[in-house]
N, C-alpha and C positions, 0 to 999 in steps of 0.2 A: 152086265158087270158094272159095279159101282165105280164112278170115276175117281181118280186121285185128286184131292183138293188142290186148286191152283192150276190144274192142267185144263185148258179151255178148248183146245182143238187139236185133232190129228189130221194133217192134210197131206195128200200125195197126188201124183198124176200117173196115169197108165195109158197104154195104147202105142200104136206104131207111129214113128216120127217120119216115115217116108214110104216110098214104093220102090221095089226092086227094078221096075221098068222105067222109072223116071229119074233124071239126074237131080231134080229139085226136091227139097223136103222142107219140113217145118222144124225149127229149133225152139223147143218149149222148155223153160226153166222149171225148177222145183218151185212150189208155192211157198211164199213167205207171209207171215202175219197169221191172224186167227179169224175164223168165223165161228159163231155159236148162236144160240137162240136169241141173244140180245141184238143181233144185227150188226156186229162189227165186221171189219173188212179183211180180205186177204188179197194177195197179188201174185201174178206170175207174168213172165215176159214171153213174147212171141217174136220170132224173126225168121227170115228165109235163109236157107243154106247158101244161096248165091243171089246176086242181083238178077231180077227177071228182065226179059226183053220187053214186056208190056206190064201194065199195072196188075197187081195181084190183090184181090180182096179176100180176106180171111173172115168167113162168116162165123159168128159165135152164137151158141144156143145152149140154154140151161135145160136140163131134163125135167125140172120141176120148179119153174119160176113162180108158180102160184103160191107155193109154200116156202120158198127159200131159194138161195142160189141166184140172186138177182145180179145181172151184169150191169155195172155202173156205166151209164152212157155219157161219159165226159171224155175230153181229149186224152189219149188218141182214139178212143172208141167212138165211132159215129153211130147215130141212131139209124134204124132200118132205112135202107134206100133201095134204088132200083137194082143194084148188083146183088144185094142180100136183103131178103125180107126179114131181117133180124139185125141186131147190132153187128158191127164189123170193123176190122182194121184195114188200112189201105197201105200197100207197099209199092213204092215207085221204082222204076228201073235204076235209079241212082241211090236209093236208100233201102234196098231190100234187106240187107243184112243188119240194119240198125234195129236193135230190140225195141219193141213197143209193149207198154204195160197194160195188162187187163186187170181190173179191180172187180172183185166179187163182194157183195154185201150178203151177210149171213141171214139173219132173221129167220132161222130154221129151227124147228123144235118148239116145244111148249113148256113154258116155265111151270115147274111143279111135277112134270112127268119125266121120270128118270130113264130115258131111252136115248140112244144115239140115232141120228138120221144121216142119210147120205144122198148126194145128187152128183151129177156130172155136168161138165161144160164141154161141148163138142166144138171142134174147130174144123171147118171145111173150106176149100178154095173155090173161088169163082174168078176165072181169068181166061184169056185167049192164048196165054203163053203155054205151049205144049209141055214145057218142063214142069209146070205146076198144075196143069189142067186136071189131071186125074190122080193127084196124090191122095193117099188114104186119109180118112178122117182121123184126127187125133182127139182122144178123149182124156180130159182132166178130171180125175175122180176126187171127191172131197168127202171126208167123214166130218159131219158137223157134230161136235162132241157135246153131249149133255153136260151141264155144269151144276145141276141141282144137288144140293147137300141138305138133308133134313135138318131144320132148325138153324140154317145159315143162309145168308143173303149177300149179295154183291153191291158194291158202290159203283154205279154206272155214271158216265159222263156223256153229255150230248154237246158237241162242239159245232158252232156256226162260223162260217166264213173264214176258216183257217187257211192261210197260204204258206206258212212256214212250219217250223218245229216248235211245239208247245210241250213243256214238261210240267206235269202236275204231281203233287205229293199228297198222300192221304195219311192222316194221323201222324205226320212228321216222320214217316219211316218208309213208306212204299211209293216208289216212283212209277209214273206212267208217261211214256213218250208218245206223242201224237203228231202225225204229219198230214192228216186230212180231216175234213169235217165229218160229222156223223156220230153214231154211237160207239162207245168203247167202254171198257170197265177195268177196274183194278183186279188183278188176278187172284188176290186172296179173299176167300169167303170169310165173312164175319158172322159170329153167332148173333142170333136175334137179341135186340135191345142194346147192342154194342154202339158206342159213339163213333162217329166219323167226322173228319174235318179235311176238306179238300182245298189246297192252296196252290198258287202258281209258283213253281220253282224257277222256271226260265221262260221268258216271253219269246215269241218269234222275233227275228231281227228287225222287222219293219212294222210290227203290229203290236197292239195292246189287247190282250184277252182278259175279260172281266166276267165275273160270275153274275148270272141273273138270279135273283132271290137269295136264298141262304145256302152257303156251301158247307154247313155243318149241321149236326143233329144226332139223333139216335135211330137206329133201325127199329121198325115197328111192324114185324110180320110181313115185310115186303122188301124188294130191292129199292135202294135209294137212287134217285137220278139228280145229278147236279149239272146245270146248263151253263156253258160259257159262250160268250159271243166275242168275236174278234173284229177289231176295226183297224184300219191303217193309220199309223201315226205313233207319236211318242208323248207320254204324259210329262208335263213340266208346268209348275206354277198353277196346278189345279185346272189346267186346260189341256187340250190336245193339239200338238204341233205336228207339222209335216216333216220336220227334221229333228234329229236327236239333240243337236246343239242349237237352240233358238237363236236366230240372227239378231243383231242389234237393229232396232228400228231406224228407219230414215229419220234423222233429227230435224228435218226441215218442216216441222209442223206449221201449217199455214191456215187451215180452215176447220170449222166445226159445222157439221150438218146433222139434221134430224132424220133418223131412219124410220121411226114409228112413234105414234102418239102425236097429239097436237096441243098438249098443255092442259087438256080437260080430263079430269078423273073419270074412270069408268072401268068396265071389264069386257068390252067388246073385242072379239077376234076380227081381224081384217088385215088389209094391206096398207102399210105406211101410215098416213095421217088418220085413216079411218079406225085404226086400232086404239084401244083405250087401256090404260093401266091405272092403278091406284097405289102410289108410293112404291114403285119398283126399286128395291133397296140394294139388290145384289145382282151381279152379272158374271157369267162364265161362257166359254165358247169351246166347241169342238172343231172349229175351222169352217164348218158349214152352217152352223146355227149358233145363235146366242140363246142362253138360258137365263131366265130372270126370276128372282124371288119377288113376286108381286105381293108385297106385304099386306096391305089393307084388304086386298081381295082374297087373301089366303089361297093363292094359286101359284103354280109354277108354269110360266109361259115359255114358249119356244118361238124365237124370231128367226126366220130363214134369211140368211145373208144373200141368197140368190134373188128373191123377189120381194123382200121386206114384208112377207106375210107373217102374221102373228097368230098362233094357235095356243090352246091350253093343253099342257102335258098332264097335269094332275092337280088335285086339290091338296093343299098342305097347310096346316094351321100355323099361323105366325111365322112364315118363312123369313129368314134374316140373312143367312149366308148360303152360297151355292158354289159348287165345284163340280168338275166332270172328268171322267176318264174316257169319254166317247161312247161308252156302253151304258153307264148309269150317271145320274146326277145325284150329288150328295147335298143334303139340305139341313140346315139347323132350324129348329123351331124354338125361338128365344123364349116365348111365353109358356111353352109346354115343356121346356128343359129336355129336349130330345134331339137326336140326329137321325134322319131317315135316308134311305137309299131308294131312288126311284129309277126303274128301268126305262130307258128312253124309248125302246120299241113297244113295250106293253103298258107302261104307266103303272106297273105293279110297285107297291111300296113295301119296303122291308125296314124294320127298326134296327138301327145300328148301335145306339147307346141311349142311356137314360130311361126314365119312366114318365109317361105322359102326365103332365100336371103335377109332378112331384119333384121339387128342387132338392139339391143336396150336393155332396162332394164325396163320392164313393167310387173308387176304381174297382174294376171287375168285369165280368162277362155280361152279355145281354141278359137283362132281367135283374141284374144286381147293381150295375153302374148307375151313378146319379150325377147330373150336371145342374148348373145354376146360371141361367140366362146365357146359353151358348149363342154367340153372334156369328162371326165369320169363320170360314174353314178353307183349307186347301188340301191337296193330295199329291203324293209322289207316285201314285199308282199302287202302292203297297199299304200305306198308312193314310189315315185322315189326321190332320192336325187342326184342332178346334180351339178357338178363343173362348174360354169359359169365363165370361166377363165378370160376373159377380163374385166368383171364386178367385179372380185374379190369377188364373192358371191357364196353361196350355195343355190340353188333353190329346193324347195319341190313341187312335182307335185302329187296331189291326183289321184291315178289311176282310181278311180270310177267316178270322175267328170272332170278331166283334169284341175282343178284349180291350178294355180302356185302361190306360195308365196315365200318370201325370209326369210331364217333363219338368226338369228342375230349372225352369226359367225364373230369374229373379228380377225384382224391380218393377213388376207390372202394376199399372194403375189405370183401370177402366179402358183396357185395350180393345181393339177392334180388328182392323184389317190384318191379314196374315198371308204370307206367300213363301214358297220354298223352291229351291233348285235341286233338292235331293241331298244337299250337303249342309246347307244352312237354312234356318228359318228367319224371316224378317217379320217384325211385329210392329204395327202402328200403336204405339203406347200413348193413346190419346190423352189420358189424364195428366201425363208428365210432359207432353209436347215433344216426345222423342221417338226415334226409331231404334228398336232393339234387334240385335243379331244373336241368334242362338245356334251354336255349332252342334250338330247331331252326334258327331263322333266324340268330341271332348266334353260336351255338356256345359261349355262356358258361355255365359251371357255377357254381352258387351253393348254399350250405347255407342251407336255409330253416327247418329245425327241428332241435333237439338241440344240446347243448353239446359232444358228443364223449365225454361221460362217462355211463355208464348210470345211470338213475334213473327216477322216475315222477312228476315234478312238472309240473303244468300252468302255463302262463304266457300272457299276452296277446301276448307276443312269442315267436315260434317258436324263435328261437335262444337264448332264456333258459330254455326248457322242457327237461326231460330225458326221454329215451326209453330203453327197455331192449330192444335187439335188434328194431327194427322189421322186419317180415317181409312180411306180405301187404298189398297196396294196392288200392284202387279209388277212384273219384271220381264226383261229380255236378257240377252246374253251379256249386256254391259251396264244397264241402268235399272234402278228401282224407281218406279213411277208412283207418286204420292198424290192423292186427292185430299186436301185438307177440309175438315168440317167447318169450324168457325172461320178459318182463314180463307175458304172459298177459292183456293188457288191450286193449280196443277204445278207440282214440283218434280224434279228428278234428282236422284242421288246416284253418283258413280258407285259401282260395286267394287271398285278398287280403292284401297286405302290411299288418301285420307278421307274418302267418301264425300267428295265435293257436292254441294247442294246448289241447284239452279232453279229459278222460277221460269216457266215458259208460257203460262196462260193465266189470266185473271179475267173475270167478266166485266164487260162495259157496264152492265146493269143486271139486276136479278130478273129472271124470266126466261122465255123460250124464243130465241132469235138466232138464226144461222148467220154466219159471217166469218170474218178472220179471227185468228187468235193472236194474242200478244199480251202486253202488260200496260193497259188492257188492249184487247182487240175490239172488233165491232160486234162480236157475238155475245149473246146473253145466255147465262145458265145459272143453275142453283136458285135459291131464294134469297131474300134480303138478310137472313140471319144464319143460314147453315147450308152445308153441302155434304151432309153425312150420308154418303152412299159409296158405291164401289166402282172399280174400273177393271178392265181386262184387255188382253191383246191376243191377236191370232198370229202374231209374228210379222204382220204387215201394218196394222193400224191399231190405234187405241179406241176402245169403246167404253162408254160409261152410262150407267143407268141414272138419268137425271131425275132423281126421286121426286123432288118437290114440283117438278114440271111434268111429271107423269109421262116421260118419254125416254126413248133410247137415242143416244147421240154418238157420233163418230168423229174422231179427230184425224184428219188426213193431210195431204201435202199439197 
């Protein structure tokens, strides 16, 4: 019988729940969820009718695990042990009536063959308790429904490392709610050649789930699979934080230390001073690693904060800006006029905007948009915000669709660093020696720091202070941190009006030397003419890519 489109599975359970000669029995719920030939999951719960006098083991067995009906062996289901030579549940004398969940993974049936299949899960007891020792086997029967529809296909998703509830949307209309990792699919079959576009509607409470590869396209004679990976944390300021509201950094900045590199250019991987970079111009972090745009080497490097080891993530032509959501890093290629996405796990590269080697100023989707010397970028987890320097514009790229548009930011002049808290965007307006603030809701642009004339004076009112080519930006919950290019100084700006500006570090001399920071301290950084590079924070410390000294530096207390 041909299935009804959108109906994925018909699930039921059958069998005796106890024995007339025993006082104990099993309490088995109806099955919830779906299984089908794609390998999605279904659940049912098991409990004892009463607390036992000794531990009861409920042994679980699929009638056809070779072809489907796999019992997922994760808590509370134990892998085969001495009590059961198969997966099992364990009920203690004090927790016997507490339901435990059994999860079944489908993967049953053959794509393209329009037949239903079925299998059973049997539950039997192993125990010394006489009340449960000889209870009848309970059989849970499952019909694994065929879902093939001639000329139509499904959009599938594969989810990694999910610990909460993730809600996805396809084509802006159909929702899919997920609470566990593995395969699943949107219930509506789409005709061949139809377009699909999968986006995140709602993230888990304490995770960020991002797509690997492309989440959109057209069906082409096959089911589509879109993969999402989930990591713990919250996206803020183009980095991954461990808390939803990033804390204000300890303001007792005291010392600068070198984490990797020794001032010599090169491209070696290694630990600490044995690693080599060549003009590392941008930096971002997921809290565990630093990611660097190694400009002259045309590489994206990963620096582990655990052991200061440096490895190569991927090759990337002309990398200039970098940001991350913990699953991917997003990289601008300034001389190729593009933005790429690089998956951290696989190193796979996906084009997000622009056309390689072709400059321009065109909004639109992937393949049609054009950029002109994109430099820095940041993300709020939903959008990328890119400084399109030669066009003097800020571009917004929707991560889920790749659609590029232009924000109405006014007054830009050779801008570089960019950062966001999700409500406002702050821009290092290098050519005008100012900091711009753009509100995403009102679309109003305002100058919050700098007079428009280069200088190095602090002031309790930001627009009365002077800056000298602000370049790199990052932020915490209270301050915007600024690394000046020509000014070669670290400044901080209060995020509360009137945006007071303070200087907290200048180099004693150009070069690579660890030491104290101050005005000046004993440390050396940048070169004699410039400090055109970027900074980031993990919520505890400041890090910067000391571009001209081919090293990674850390400011601590």
